[in-house]
C-alpha positions in Angstrom: -34.4 23.2 16.9 -31.0 22.8 15.2 -30.7 22.5 11.5 -30.5 19.0 10.1 -27.4 18.0 8.2 -27.1 16.0 4.9 -23.8 14.8 3.4 -23.7 14.4 -0.4 -21.0 12.0 -1.4 -20.3 13.0 -5.0 -18.1 10.4 -6.7 -19.3 10.8 -10.3 -20.9 13.2 -12.7 -24.1 11.2 -12.4 -24.8 12.4 -8.8 -27.7 14.9 -9.1 -27.2 18.4 -7.7 -30.1 18.9 -5.3 -28.4 21.6 -3.2 -31.3 24.1 -3.7 -33.9 21.4 -2.8 -32.0 20.5 0.3 -31.7 24.2 1.3 -35.4 24.7 0.6 -36.2 21.9 3.0 -34.0 23.4 5.8 -31.1 21.1 5.4 -27.4 22.0 5.7 -25.7 20.2 2.9 -22.0 19.2 3.1 -20.6 18.0 -0.2 -17.6 15.6 -0.2 -16.0 13.6 -2.9 -15.2 10.4 -1.1 -16.7 8.0 1.5 -13.6 8.4 3.6 -14.2 12.2 3.9 -17.9 11.5 4.8 -16.9 9.1 7.5 -14.5 11.6 9.0 -17.3 14.1 9.2 -19.9 11.9 10.9 -17.3 10.5 13.3 -17.0 14.0 14.8 -20.8 14.7 14.7 -23.6 12.4 13.6 -25.6 13.5 10.6 -29.2 13.2 9.7 -28.9 12.2 6.0 -26.4 10.8 3.5 -26.9 10.7 -0.2 -24.4 8.4 -1.9 -23.9 6.5 -5.1 -23.9 2.7 -5.2 -21.3 0.9 -7.3 -21.5 -2.9 -7.3 -18.2 -4.8 -6.9 -18.6 -7.0 -10.1 -15.1 -8.4 -9.7 -13.3 -7.2 -6.6 -9.6 -6.8 -6.3 -10.0 -6.3 -2.5 -8.5 -8.9 -0.2 -11.8 -8.9 1.8 -15.3 -9.7 0.7 -16.5 -6.2 -0.2 -19.9 -6.3 -2.0 -20.0 -2.7 -3.1 -18.4 0.7 -2.5 -20.6 1.4 0.5 -19.5 -1.5 2.8 -17.2 0.6 4.9 -19.7 3.5 5.0 -22.4 1.3 6.6 -20.0 -0.3 9.1 -19.0 3.2 10.2 -22.6 4.4 10.3 -23.6 1.6 12.6 -20.9 2.7 15.1 -20.9 6.5 14.8 -24.2 7.6 13.4 -26.8 4.8 13.5 -29.9 7.0 13.1 -28.7 8.5 9.7 -31.1 8.0 6.8 -29.1 6.9 3.7 -30.4 7.4 0.1 -28.5 5.3 -2.3 -28.3 6.2 -6.0 -27.6 3.6 -8.6 -27.4 3.4 -12.4 -29.6 0.9 -14.1 -26.7 -1.6 -14.5 -25.9 -1.5 -10.8 -29.4 -1.1 -9.5 -30.1 -4.8 -10.3 -27.6 -5.6 -7.5 -29.1 -3.2 -5.0 -30.3 -6.1 -2.8 -26.8 -6.6 -1.6 -27.4 -3.7 0.7 -29.7 -5.9 2.8 -26.5 -7.7 3.8 -25.2 -4.5 5.4 -27.5 -4.8 8.4 -28.3 -1.1 8.2 -32.0 -0.5 8.5 -32.5 3.1 7.3 -31.8 2.9 3.5 -33.8 4.1 0.5 -32.6 3.3 -3.0 -33.3 5.3 -6.2 -32.5 4.4 -9.8 -30.7 7.2 -11.7 -31.8 9.6 -13.1 -33.9 10.8 -10.2 -36.4 13.6 -9.8 -36.6 16.1 -6.9 -39.9 14.5 -5.8 -38.3 11.1 -5.6 -35.5 12.5 -3.5 -38.0 14.2 -1.1 -39.8 10.9 -0.7 -36.6 8.9 -0.2 -35.4 11.3 2.5 -38.8 11.1 4.1 -39.1 14.9 4.1 -42.8 15.0 3.2 
């Protein structure tokens, strides 16, 4: 049985460091600092889990209709790694908009409000 892989997309200081927790659960953690780098990783090899922060696009300067910072991530996951479980972390101010994730048509999402606990992360990753 091969070791399962988790990508932590750390885009702010609010992202909790659960490296020891992931290791204790037998996960190989890859830490990246952008969604683009995460996509490049799972394009080459599908991953089991992704933990990413959610930032709602209050007023977007994008030419397209992006709803949040995770739009491109979910589009890429559907194509390259559709079985990946994604845990989305959001501050209270952004968490009220978490329902926009339903529009991403990606079925395997859990959302947690920051700050989180290790127990919440274990449950969200479905590691119990």
